[in-house]
N, CA, C, O and the ligand as a Tripos MOL2 file, in Angstrom:
@<TRIPOS>MOLECULE
protein
  281   279    71     0     0
PROTEIN
NO_CHARGES

@<TRIPOS>ATOM
      1 N          -9.5040   47.1350   47.4960 N.3       1 MET1
      2 CA         -9.9300   46.5610   48.7740 C.3       1 MET1
      3 C         -10.6000   47.5620   49.6310 C.2       1 MET1
      4 O         -10.1960   48.7230   49.6850 O.2       1 MET1
      5 N         -11.6370   47.1240   50.3140 N.am      2 SER2
      6 CA        -12.3620   47.9890   51.1570 C.3       2 SER2
      7 C         -12.6500   47.3200   52.4770 C.2       2 SER2
      8 O         -12.7370   46.0950   52.5620 O.2       2 SER2
      9 N         -12.7990   48.1410   53.5230 N.am      3 ALA3
     10 CA        -13.1090   47.5570   54.8140 C.3       3 ALA3
     11 C         -14.4930   46.9690   54.8270 C.2       3 ALA3
     12 O         -15.4400   47.5450   54.2920 O.2       3 ALA3
     13 N         -14.5980   45.8210   55.4420 N.am      4 LEU4
     14 CA        -15.9380   45.1830   55.6040 C.3       4 LEU4
     15 C         -16.5750   45.7340   56.8740 C.2       4 LEU4
     16 O         -16.0070   45.6430   57.9620 O.2       4 LEU4
     17 N         -17.7140   46.2820   56.7220 N.am      5 VAL5
     18 CA        -18.4210   46.8630   57.8630 C.3       5 VAL5
     19 C         -19.6870   46.1340   58.1660 C.2       5 VAL5
     20 O         -20.4460   45.8150   57.2500 O.2       5 VAL5
     21 N         -19.9470   45.8570   59.4160 N.am      6 PHE6
     22 CA        -21.1810   45.1710   59.8480 C.3       6 PHE6
     23 C         -22.0340   46.1210   60.5770 C.2       6 PHE6
     24 O         -21.5950   47.2080   60.9560 O.2       6 PHE6
     25 N         -23.2420   45.7380   60.7830 N.am      7 THR7
     26 CA        -24.1550   46.5020   61.5910 C.3       7 THR7
     27 C         -24.4900   45.8190   62.8760 C.2       7 THR7
     28 O         -24.8830   44.6530   62.8630 O.2       7 THR7
     29 N         -24.3520   46.4900   63.9790 N.am      8 CYS8
     30 CA        -24.6880   45.9400   65.2640 C.3       8 CYS8
     31 C         -26.1690   45.6380   65.3500 C.2       8 CYS8
     32 O         -26.9760   46.5480   65.1630 O.2       8 CYS8
     33 N         -26.5700   44.3900   65.6280 N.am      9 PRO9
     34 CA        -27.9740   44.0520   65.7050 C.3       9 PRO9
     35 C         -28.6410   44.6820   66.9340 C.2       9 PRO9
     36 O         -29.8660   44.8040   66.9590 O.2       9 PRO9
     37 N         -27.8740   45.0860   67.9500 N.am     10 GLN10
     38 CA        -28.4290   45.6720   69.1330 C.3      10 GLN10
     39 C         -28.6810   47.1670   68.9760 C.2      10 GLN10
     40 O         -29.7080   47.6800   69.4200 O.2      10 GLN10
     41 N         -27.7580   47.8480   68.3560 N.am     11 THR11
     42 CA        -27.8110   49.3270   68.2860 C.3      11 THR11
     43 C         -28.0040   49.8510   66.9170 C.2      11 THR11
     44 O         -28.3490   51.0200   66.7420 O.2      11 THR11
     45 N         -27.7850   48.9980   65.8960 N.am     12 GLY12
     46 CA        -27.8730   49.4220   64.5100 C.3      12 GLY12
     47 C         -26.7270   50.2840   64.0170 C.2      12 GLY12
     48 O         -26.7660   50.8500   62.9240 O.2      12 GLY12
     49 N         -25.6610   50.3700   64.8940 N.am     13 ARG13
     50 CA        -24.5320   51.1630   64.5050 C.3      13 ARG13
     51 C         -23.4340   50.3210   63.8340 C.2      13 ARG13
     52 O         -23.3820   49.0990   63.9740 O.2      13 ARG13
     53 N         -22.6040   50.9930   63.1350 N.am     14 ASP14
     54 CA        -21.5460   50.3030   62.3500 C.3      14 ASP14
     55 C         -20.4970   49.6680   63.1780 C.2      14 ASP14
     56 O         -20.0740   50.2300   64.1870 O.2      14 ASP14
     57 N         -20.0600   48.5030   62.7790 N.am     15 ILE15
     58 CA        -18.9000   47.8380   63.3610 C.3      15 ILE15
     59 C         -17.8790   47.6320   62.2360 C.2      15 ILE15
     60 O         -18.1470   46.8850   61.2950 O.2      15 ILE15
     61 N         -16.7430   48.2690   62.3180 N.am     16 VAL16
     62 CA        -15.7240   48.1050   61.3350 C.3      16 VAL16
     63 C         -14.9120   46.8650   61.7190 C.2      16 VAL16
     64 O         -14.2630   46.8350   62.7650 O.2      16 VAL16
     65 N         -14.9570   45.8410   60.8530 N.am     17 SER17
     66 CA        -14.4600   44.5570   61.2370 C.3      17 SER17
     67 C         -12.9130   44.4200   61.2110 C.2      17 SER17
     68 O         -12.3510   43.5350   61.8560 O.2      17 SER17
     69 N         -12.2710   45.2790   60.4820 N.am     18 GLY18
     70 CA        -10.8400   45.0940   60.2760 C.3      18 GLY18
     71 C         -10.5050   44.1640   59.1370 C.2      18 GLY18
     72 O          -9.3420   43.9830   58.7780 O.2      18 GLY18
     73 N         -11.5900   43.5510   58.5480 N.am     19 ILE19
     74 CA        -11.3950   42.7100   57.3790 C.3      19 ILE19
     75 C         -11.4280   43.5760   56.1390 C.2      19 ILE19
     76 O         -12.3400   44.3780   55.9420 O.2      19 ILE19
     77 N         -10.4120   43.3980   55.3020 N.am     20 ASN20
     78 CA        -10.4190   44.1270   54.0470 C.3      20 ASN20
     79 C         -10.6360   43.1020   52.9110 C.2      20 ASN20
     80 O          -9.9730   42.0690   52.8120 O.2      20 ASN20
     81 N         -11.6160   43.4710   52.0640 N.am     21 THR21
     82 CA        -11.9530   42.5790   50.9830 C.3      21 THR21
     83 C         -12.5110   43.3810   49.8020 C.2      21 THR21
     84 O         -12.5520   44.6110   49.8370 O.2      21 THR21
     85 N         -12.9190   42.6960   48.8080 N.am     22 ASP22
     86 CA        -13.6290   43.3950   47.7010 C.3      22 ASP22
     87 C         -14.8520   42.5560   47.3430 C.2      22 ASP22
     88 O         -15.0450   41.4470   47.8400 O.2      22 ASP22
     89 N         -15.6540   43.1210   46.4770 N.am     23 LEU23
     90 CA        -16.9290   42.4620   46.1510 C.3      23 LEU23
     91 C         -16.7960   41.0480   45.6240 C.2      23 LEU23
     92 O         -17.5890   40.1610   45.9420 O.2      23 LEU23
     93 N         -15.7680   40.8640   44.8060 N.am     24 GLU24
     94 CA        -15.6100   39.4790   44.2180 C.3      24 GLU24
     95 C         -15.1750   38.5140   45.3260 C.2      24 GLU24
     96 O         -15.7050   37.4060   45.4100 O.2      24 GLU24
     97 N         -14.2400   38.9050   46.1590 N.am     25 SER25
     98 CA        -13.8380   37.9900   47.1970 C.3      25 SER25
     99 C         -15.0380   37.7400   48.1560 C.2      25 SER25
    100 O         -15.3020   36.6060   48.5570 O.2      25 SER25
    101 N         -15.7090   38.7720   48.4850 N.am     26 LEU26
    102 CA        -16.8170   38.6910   49.4010 C.3      26 LEU26
    103 C         -17.8600   37.6870   48.8740 C.2      26 LEU26
    104 O         -18.4530   36.9410   49.6530 O.2      26 LEU26
    105 N         -18.0740   37.6740   47.5710 N.am     27 SER27
    106 CA        -19.0460   36.7810   46.9710 C.3      27 SER27
    107 C         -18.7310   35.3010   47.1440 C.2      27 SER27
    108 O         -19.6070   34.4410   47.0550 O.2      27 SER27
    109 N         -17.4220   35.0280   47.3980 N.am     28 HIS28
    110 CA        -16.9470   33.6720   47.5160 C.3      28 HIS28
    111 C         -16.9970   33.1910   49.0010 C.2      28 HIS28
    112 O         -16.9080   31.9950   49.2770 O.2      28 HIS28
    113 N         -17.1330   34.1130   49.8970 N.am     29 VAL29
    114 CA        -17.0400   33.7580   51.3110 C.3      29 VAL29
    115 C         -18.2890   34.2170   52.0840 C.2      29 VAL29
    116 O         -18.1970   34.5910   53.2530 O.2      29 VAL29
    117 N         -19.4520   34.1840   51.4200 N.am     30 GLN30
    118 CA        -20.6470   34.6900   51.9940 C.3      30 GLN30
    119 C         -21.0450   34.1000   53.2680 C.2      30 GLN30
    120 O         -21.6560   34.7550   54.1120 O.2      30 GLN30
    121 N         -20.6920   32.7990   53.4390 N.am     31 HIS31
    122 CA        -21.0990   32.0790   54.6250 C.3      31 HIS31
    123 C         -19.9610   31.9480   55.6620 C.2      31 HIS31
    124 O         -20.0640   31.2140   56.6450 O.2      31 HIS31
    125 N         -18.8940   32.6800   55.4000 N.am     32 LEU32
    126 CA        -17.7820   32.6530   56.3450 C.3      32 LEU32
    127 C         -18.2440   33.2360   57.7050 C.2      32 LEU32
    128 O         -18.7570   34.3540   57.7610 O.2      32 LEU32
    129 N         -18.0550   32.4680   58.7920 N.am     33 PRO33
    130 CA        -18.4550   32.9730   60.0870 C.3      33 PRO33
    131 C         -17.4950   34.1230   60.4620 C.2      33 PRO33
    132 O         -16.2860   34.0580   60.2400 O.2      33 PRO33
    133 N         -18.0790   35.1410   61.0220 N.am     34 VAL34
    134 CA        -17.3030   36.2860   61.4720 C.3      34 VAL34
    135 C         -17.7000   36.5760   62.9350 C.2      34 VAL34
    136 O         -18.8800   36.7880   63.2140 O.2      34 VAL34
    137 N         -16.7650   36.5870   63.8360 N.am     35 ILE35
    138 CA        -17.0280   36.8290   65.2050 C.3      35 ILE35
    139 C         -16.4070   38.1820   65.5610 C.2      35 ILE35
    140 O         -15.1940   38.3710   65.4740 O.2      35 ILE35
    141 N         -17.2500   39.0940   65.9540 N.am     36 LEU36
    142 CA        -16.8210   40.4860   66.1800 C.3      36 LEU36
    143 C         -17.0890   40.8950   67.6420 C.2      36 LEU36
    144 O         -18.1530   40.6290   68.2030 O.2      36 LEU36
    145 N         -16.1220   41.5230   68.2050 N.am     37 PHE37
    146 CA        -16.3440   42.2330   69.4440 C.3      37 PHE37
    147 C         -16.9650   43.5880   69.0940 C.2      37 PHE37
    148 O         -16.3920   44.3520   68.3190 O.2      37 PHE37
    149 N         -18.0900   43.8720   69.6430 N.am     38 CYS38
    150 CA        -18.7840   45.0930   69.1830 C.3      38 CYS38
    151 C         -18.5070   46.2170   70.1980 C.2      38 CYS38
    152 O         -18.8310   46.1010   71.3800 O.2      38 CYS38
    153 N         -17.8990   47.3090   69.7010 N.am     39 PRO39
    154 CA        -17.6230   48.4430   70.5410 C.3      39 PRO39
    155 C         -18.9270   49.2740   70.8770 C.2      39 PRO39
    156 O         -18.9410   50.1160   71.7750 O.2      39 PRO39
    157 N         -19.9360   48.9960   70.1490 N.am     40 ASN40
    158 CA        -21.1980   49.7770   70.3930 C.3      40 ASN40
    159 C         -21.9780   49.2580   71.5950 C.2      40 ASN40
    160 O         -22.4590   50.0380   72.4160 O.2      40 ASN40
    161 N         -22.0990   47.9450   71.6920 N.am     41 CYS41
    162 CA        -22.9260   47.3980   72.8050 C.3      41 CYS41
    163 C         -22.0610   46.5630   73.7700 C.2      41 CYS41
    164 O         -22.5340   46.1240   74.8180 O.2      41 CYS41
    165 N         -20.8090   46.3580   73.4020 N.am     42 GLY42
    166 CA        -19.8630   45.6100   74.2890 C.3      42 GLY42
    167 C         -20.0620   44.1130   74.2410 C.2      42 GLY42
    168 O         -19.4970   43.3920   75.0640 O.2      42 GLY42
    169 N         -20.8470   43.6270   73.3020 N.am     43 LYS43
    170 CA        -21.0490   42.2020   73.1990 C.3      43 LYS43
    171 C         -20.2650   41.6140   72.0330 C.2      43 LYS43
    172 O         -19.6950   42.3440   71.2230 O.2      43 LYS43
    173 N         -20.2430   40.2750   71.9570 N.am     44 VAL44
    174 CA        -19.6890   39.6190   70.7920 C.3      44 VAL44
    175 C         -20.7700   39.2020   69.8620 C.2      44 VAL44
    176 O         -21.7230   38.5440   70.2810 O.2      44 VAL44
    177 N         -20.6580   39.5710   68.5660 N.am     45 HIS45
    178 CA        -21.6590   39.1790   67.6050 C.3      45 HIS45
    179 C         -21.1000   38.1010   66.6660 C.2      45 HIS45
    180 O         -19.9910   38.2170   66.1440 O.2      45 HIS45
    181 N         -21.8980   37.0580   66.4710 N.am     46 ARG46
    182 CA        -21.5080   36.0350   65.5230 C.3      46 ARG46
    183 C         -22.3170   36.2670   64.2880 C.2      46 ARG46
    184 O         -23.5340   36.0830   64.2870 O.2      46 ARG46
    185 N         -21.6550   36.6690   63.2380 N.am     47 LEU47
    186 CA        -22.3010   36.9860   61.9670 C.3      47 LEU47
    187 C         -21.6500   36.1670   60.8750 C.2      47 LEU47
    188 O         -20.7050   35.4170   61.1190 O.2      47 LEU47
    189 N         -22.1670   36.3200   59.6650 N.am     48 VAL48
    190 CA        -21.4840   35.7730   58.5070 C.3      48 VAL48
    191 C         -21.0770   36.9080   57.5840 C.2      48 VAL48
    192 O         -21.6120   38.0150   57.6460 O.2      48 VAL48
    193 N         -20.1090   36.5980   56.7220 N.am     49 ALA49
    194 CA        -19.5540   37.6560   55.8640 C.3      49 ALA49
    195 C         -20.5850   38.3950   55.0400 C.2      49 ALA49
    196 O         -20.4450   39.5930   54.7930 O.2      49 ALA49
    197 N         -21.6270   37.6850   54.6090 N.am     50 LYS50
    198 CA        -22.6390   38.3750   53.7860 C.3      50 LYS50
    199 C         -23.4270   39.3520   54.4890 C.2      50 LYS50
    200 O         -24.1290   40.1600   53.8790 O.2      50 LYS50
    201 N         -23.3390   39.3150   55.8540 N.am     51 ASP51
    202 CA        -24.0910   40.3520   56.6920 C.3      51 ASP51
    203 C         -23.3960   41.7330   56.5660 C.2      51 ASP51
    204 O         -23.9680   42.7890   56.8360 O.2      51 ASP51
    205 N         -22.1820   41.6430   56.1550 N.am     52 GLY52
    206 CA        -21.3530   42.9030   56.0940 C.3      52 GLY52
    207 C         -21.5630   43.6350   54.7590 C.2      52 GLY52
    208 O         -22.1700   43.1170   53.8220 O.2      52 GLY52
    209 N         -21.0380   44.8480   54.7220 N.am     53 ARG53
    210 CA        -21.0040   45.5790   53.4660 C.3      53 ARG53
    211 C         -19.6750   46.2280   53.3720 C.2      53 ARG53
    212 O         -18.9700   46.3670   54.3720 O.2      53 ARG53
    213 N         -19.3190   46.6270   52.1960 N.am     54 LEU54
    214 CA        -18.0270   47.2860   52.0170 C.3      54 LEU54
    215 C         -18.1260   48.7500   52.3160 C.2      54 LEU54
    216 O         -19.0870   49.3970   51.8990 O.2      54 LEU54
    217 N         -17.1630   49.3010   53.0280 N.am     55 ALA55
    218 CA        -17.2250   50.6770   53.4720 C.3      55 ALA55
    219 C         -17.1560   51.6540   52.3130 C.2      55 ALA55
    220 O         -17.7920   52.7070   52.3440 O.2      55 ALA55
    221 N         -16.4000   51.3140   51.3070 N.am     56 ALA56
    222 CA        -16.2640   52.2500   50.1950 C.3      56 ALA56
    223 C         -16.4170   51.4370   48.9140 C.2      56 ALA56
    224 O         -15.4300   51.0950   48.2610 O.2      56 ALA56
    225 N         -17.6530   51.1350   48.5650 N.am     57 PRO57
    226 CA        -17.8720   50.2740   47.3870 C.3      57 PRO57
    227 C         -17.3090   50.9000   46.0730 C.2      57 PRO57
    228 O         -17.4400   52.1070   45.8690 O.2      57 PRO57
    229 N         -16.7150   50.1220   45.2300 N.am     58 PRO58
    230 CA        -16.1160   50.5930   44.0500 C.3      58 PRO58
    231 C         -17.1940   51.0200   42.9870 C.2      58 PRO58
    232 O         -16.8990   51.7940   42.0760 O.2      58 PRO58
    233 N         -18.3970   50.5120   43.1280 N.am     59 LEU59
    234 CA        -19.4290   50.9120   42.1700 C.3      59 LEU59
    235 C         -20.4730   51.8050   42.8930 C.2      59 LEU59
    236 O         -20.6890   51.7340   44.1030 O.2      59 LEU59
    237 N         -21.0660   52.6060   42.0840 N.am     60 PRO60
    238 CA        -22.1360   53.5110   42.7030 C.3      60 PRO60
    239 C         -23.2680   52.6510   43.2200 C.2      60 PRO60
    240 O         -23.6540   51.6540   42.6090 O.2      60 PRO60
    241 N         -23.7780   53.0570   44.3410 N.am     61 GLU61
    242 CA        -24.8800   52.3080   44.9420 C.3      61 GLU61
    243 C         -26.2000   53.0200   44.6820 C.2      61 GLU61
    244 O         -26.2430   54.2110   44.3730 O.2      61 GLU61
    245 N         -27.2650   52.2570   44.8150 N.am     62 PRO62
    246 CA        -28.5950   52.9440   44.7760 C.3      62 PRO62
    247 C         -28.6020   54.0510   45.8580 C.2      62 PRO62
    248 O         -27.7940   54.0480   46.7870 O.2      62 PRO62
    249 N         -29.4810   54.9240   45.7040 N.am     63 GLU63
    250 CA        -29.5500   56.0380   46.6590 C.3      63 GLU63
    251 C         -29.5830   55.5720   48.0970 C.2      63 GLU63
    252 O         -30.3040   54.6380   48.4470 O.2      63 GLU63
    253 N         -28.8260   56.2050   48.8910 N.am     64 ARG64
    254 CA        -28.7490   55.8530   50.3120 C.3      64 ARG64
    255 C         -28.8700   57.2010   51.0710 C.2      64 ARG64
    256 O         -28.0490   58.1040   50.9060 O.2      64 ARG64
    257 N         -29.8550   57.2880   51.8510 N.am     65 THR65
    258 CA        -30.1230   58.6140   52.4390 C.3      65 THR65
    259 C         -29.7760   58.6680   53.9470 C.2      65 THR65
    260 O         -29.8350   59.7290   54.5690 O.2      65 THR65
    261 N         -29.4220   57.5300   54.5000 N.am     66 HIS66
    262 CA        -29.2220   57.5190   55.9780 C.3      66 HIS66
    263 C         -27.7530   57.2490   56.3390 C.2      66 HIS66
    264 O         -27.4900   56.8140   57.4600 O.2      66 HIS66
    265 N         -26.8240   57.4780   55.4750 N.am     67 VAL67
    266 CA        -25.4760   57.1410   55.7730 C.3      67 VAL67
    267 C         -24.7360   58.2590   56.4570 C.2      67 VAL67
    268 O         -23.6820   58.0310   57.0510 O.2      67 VAL67
    269 N         -25.2590   59.4500   56.3890 N.am     68 ALA68
    270 CA        -24.5470   60.5930   56.9970 C.3      68 ALA68
    271 C         -24.5180   60.4430   58.4780 C.2      68 ALA68
    272 O         -25.5720   60.4560   59.1140 O.2      68 ALA68
    273 N         -23.3520   60.2990   59.0620 N.am     69 ARG69
    274 CA        -23.2230   60.1050   60.4680 C.3      69 ARG69
    275 C         -21.8760   60.6240   60.9210 C.2      69 ARG69
    276 O         -20.8400   60.2590   60.3640 O.2      69 ARG69
    277 N         -21.8900   61.4450   61.8960 N.am     70 VAL70
    278 CA        -20.5700   62.0430   62.3220 C.3      70 VAL70
    279 C         -19.9380   61.0890   63.3790 C.2      70 VAL70
    280 O         -18.8480   61.3610   63.8830 O.2      70 VAL70
    281 ZN        -23.3200   45.3360   69.0980 Zn       71 ZN71
@<TRIPOS>BOND
     1     1     2 1
     2     2     3 1
     3     3     4 2
     4     3     5 am
     5     5     6 1
     6     6     7 1
     7     7     8 2
     8     7     9 am
     9     9    10 1
    10    10    11 1
    11    11    12 2
    12    11    13 am
    13    13    14 1
    14    14    15 1
    15    15    16 2
    16    15    17 am
    17    17    18 1
    18    18    19 1
    19    19    20 2
    20    19    21 am
    21    21    22 1
    22    22    23 1
    23    23    24 2
    24    23    25 am
    25    25    26 1
    26    26    27 1
    27    27    28 2
    28    27    29 am
    29    29    30 1
    30    30    31 1
    31    31    32 2
    32    31    33 am
    33    33    34 1
    34    34    35 1
    35    35    36 2
    36    35    37 am
    37    37    38 1
    38    38    39 1
    39    39    40 2
    40    39    41 am
    41    41    42 1
    42    42    43 1
    43    43    44 2
    44    43    45 am
    45    45    46 1
    46    46    47 1
    47    47    48 2
    48    47    49 am
    49    49    50 1
    50    50    51 1
    51    51    52 2
    52    51    53 am
    53    53    54 1
    54    54    55 1
    55    55    56 2
    56    55    57 am
    57    57    58 1
    58    58    59 1
    59    59    60 2
    60    59    61 am
    61    61    62 1
    62    62    63 1
    63    63    64 2
    64    63    65 am
    65    65    66 1
    66    66    67 1
    67    67    68 2
    68    67    69 am
    69    69    70 1
    70    70    71 1
    71    71    72 2
    72    71    73 am
    73    73    74 1
    74    74    75 1
    75    75    76 2
    76    75    77 am
    77    77    78 1
    78    78    79 1
    79    79    80 2
    80    79    81 am
    81    81    82 1
    82    82    83 1
    83    83    84 2
    84    83    85 am
    85    85    86 1
    86    86    87 1
    87    87    88 2
    88    87    89 am
    89    89    90 1
    90    90    91 1
    91    91    92 2
    92    91    93 am
    93    93    94 1
    94    94    95 1
    95    95    96 2
    96    95    97 am
    97    97    98 1
    98    98    99 1
    99    99   100 2
   100    99   101 am
   101   101   102 1
   102   102   103 1
   103   103   104 2
   104   103   105 am
   105   105   106 1
   106   106   107 1
   107   107   108 2
   108   107   109 am
   109   109   110 1
   110   110   111 1
   111   111   112 2
   112   111   113 am
   113   113   114 1
   114   114   115 1
   115   115   116 2
   116   115   117 am
   117   117   118 1
   118   118   119 1
   119   119   120 2
   120   119   121 am
   121   121   122 1
   122   122   123 1
   123   123   124 2
   124   123   125 am
   125   125   126 1
   126   126   127 1
   127   127   128 2
   128   127   129 am
   129   129   130 1
   130   130   131 1
   131   131   132 2
   132   131   133 am
   133   133   134 1
   134   134   135 1
   135   135   136 2
   136   135   137 am
   137   137   138 1
   138   138   139 1
   139   139   140 2
   140   139   141 am
   141   141   142 1
   142   142   143 1
   143   143   144 2
   144   143   145 am
   145   145   146 1
   146   146   147 1
   147   147   148 2
   148   147   149 am
   149   149   150 1
   150   150   151 1
   151   151   152 2
   152   151   153 am
   153   153   154 1
   154   154   155 1
   155   155   156 2
   156   155   157 am
   157   157   158 1
   158   158   159 1
   159   159   160 2
   160   159   161 am
   161   161   162 1
   162   162   163 1
   163   163   164 2
   164   163   165 am
   165   165   166 1
   166   166   167 1
   167   167   168 2
   168   167   169 am
   169   169   170 1
   170   170   171 1
   171   171   172 2
   172   171   173 am
   173   173   174 1
   174   174   175 1
   175   175   176 2
   176   175   177 am
   177   177   178 1
   178   178   179 1
   179   179   180 2
   180   179   181 am
   181   181   182 1
   182   182   183 1
   183   183   184 2
   184   183   185 am
   185   185   186 1
   186   186   187 1
   187   187   188 2
   188   187   189 am
   189   189   190 1
   190   190   191 1
   191   191   192 2
   192   191   193 am
   193   193   194 1
   194   194   195 1
   195   195   196 2
   196   195   197 am
   197   197   198 1
   198   198   199 1
   199   199   200 2
   200   199   201 am
   201   201   202 1
   202   202   203 1
   203   203   204 2
   204   203   205 am
   205   205   206 1
   206   206   207 1
   207   207   208 2
   208   207   209 am
   209   209   210 1
   210   210   211 1
   211   211   212 2
   212   211   213 am
   213   213   214 1
   214   214   215 1
   215   215   216 2
   216   215   217 am
   217   217   218 1
   218   218   219 1
   219   219   220 2
   220   219   221 am
   221   221   222 1
   222   222   223 1
   223   223   224 2
   224   223   225 am
   225   225   226 1
   226   226   227 1
   227   227   228 2
   228   227   229 am
   229   229   230 1
   230   230   231 1
   231   231   232 2
   232   231   233 am
   233   233   234 1
   234   234   235 1
   235   235   236 2
   236   235   237 am
   237   237   238 1
   238   238   239 1
   239   239   240 2
   240   239   241 am
   241   241   242 1
   242   242   243 1
   243   243   244 2
   244   243   245 am
   245   245   246 1
   246   246   247 1
   247   247   248 2
   248   247   249 am
   249   249   250 1
   250   250   251 1
   251   251   252 2
   252   251   253 am
   253   253   254 1
   254   254   255 1
   255   255   256 2
   256   255   257 am
   257   257   258 1
   258   258   259 1
   259   259   260 2
   260   259   261 am
   261   261   262 1
   262   262   263 1
   263   263   264 2
   264   263   265 am
   265   265   266 1
   266   266   267 1
   267   267   268 2
   268   267   269 am
   269   269   270 1
   270   270   271 1
   271   271   272 2
   272   271   273 am
   273   273   274 1
   274   274   275 1
   275   275   276 2
   276   275   277 am
   277   277   278 1
   278   278   279 1
   279   279   280 2
@<TRIPOS>SUBSTRUCTURE
     1 MET1         2 RESIDUE 1 A MET
     2 SER2         6 RESIDUE 1 A SER
     3 ALA3        10 RESIDUE 1 A ALA
     4 LEU4        14 RESIDUE 1 A LEU
     5 VAL5        18 RESIDUE 1 A VAL
     6 PHE6        22 RESIDUE 1 A PHE
     7 THR7        26 RESIDUE 1 A THR
     8 CYS8        30 RESIDUE 1 A CYS
     9 PRO9        34 RESIDUE 1 A PRO
    10 GLN10       38 RESIDUE 1 A GLN
    11 THR11       42 RESIDUE 1 A THR
    12 GLY12       46 RESIDUE 1 A GLY
    13 ARG13       50 RESIDUE 1 A ARG
    14 ASP14       54 RESIDUE 1 A ASP
    15 ILE15       58 RESIDUE 1 A ILE
    16 VAL16       62 RESIDUE 1 A VAL
    17 SER17       66 RESIDUE 1 A SER
    18 GLY18       70 RESIDUE 1 A GLY
    19 ILE19       74 RESIDUE 1 A ILE
    20 ASN20       78 RESIDUE 1 A ASN
    21 THR21       82 RESIDUE 1 A THR
    22 ASP22       86 RESIDUE 1 A ASP
    23 LEU23       90 RESIDUE 1 A LEU
    24 GLU24       94 RESIDUE 1 A GLU
    25 SER25       98 RESIDUE 1 A SER
    26 LEU26      102 RESIDUE 1 A LEU
    27 SER27      106 RESIDUE 1 A SER
    28 HIS28      110 RESIDUE 1 A HIS
    29 VAL29      114 RESIDUE 1 A VAL
    30 GLN30      118 RESIDUE 1 A GLN
    31 HIS31      122 RESIDUE 1 A HIS
    32 LEU32      126 RESIDUE 1 A LEU
    33 PRO33      130 RESIDUE 1 A PRO
    34 VAL34      134 RESIDUE 1 A VAL
    35 ILE35      138 RESIDUE 1 A ILE
    36 LEU36      142 RESIDUE 1 A LEU
    37 PHE37      146 RESIDUE 1 A PHE
    38 CYS38      150 RESIDUE 1 A CYS
    39 PRO39      154 RESIDUE 1 A PRO
    40 ASN40      158 RESIDUE 1 A ASN
    41 CYS41      162 RESIDUE 1 A CYS
    42 GLY42      166 RESIDUE 1 A GLY
    43 LYS43      170 RESIDUE 1 A LYS
    44 VAL44      174 RESIDUE 1 A VAL
    45 HIS45      178 RESIDUE 1 A HIS
    46 ARG46      182 RESIDUE 1 A ARG
    47 LEU47      186 RESIDUE 1 A LEU
    48 VAL48      190 RESIDUE 1 A VAL
    49 ALA49      194 RESIDUE 1 A ALA
    50 LYS50      198 RESIDUE 1 A LYS
    51 ASP51      202 RESIDUE 1 A ASP
    52 GLY52      206 RESIDUE 1 A GLY
    53 ARG53      210 RESIDUE 1 A ARG
    54 LEU54      214 RESIDUE 1 A LEU
    55 ALA55      218 RESIDUE 1 A ALA
    56 ALA56      222 RESIDUE 1 A ALA
    57 PRO57      226 RESIDUE 1 A PRO
    58 PRO58      230 RESIDUE 1 A PRO
    59 LEU59      234 RESIDUE 1 A LEU
    60 PRO60      238 RESIDUE 1 A PRO
    61 GLU61      242 RESIDUE 1 A GLU
    62 PRO62      246 RESIDUE 1 A PRO
    63 GLU63      250 RESIDUE 1 A GLU
    64 ARG64      254 RESIDUE 1 A ARG
    65 THR65      258 RESIDUE 1 A THR
    66 HIS66      262 RESIDUE 1 A HIS
    67 VAL67      266 RESIDUE 1 A VAL
    68 ALA68      270 RESIDUE 1 A ALA
    69 ARG69      274 RESIDUE 1 A ARG
    70 VAL70      278 RESIDUE 1 A VAL
    71 ZN71       281 GROUP 0 **** ****
């Protein structure tokens, strides 16, 4: 199980949703509405589960060069 992380459409920063899931479960709930209070911009975002990504994917991902963030 990994944390489902969304991206703030306003700031482009990560929002950790507090939802824990895995790729298989996520594939079944792609259209599940997710309402998040965003700590980055202070607004509420209405997204769907497929907009998120897993924080620690169990499989290697294609190269990602912009994930380093303190
Ligand atoms: Zn936001």
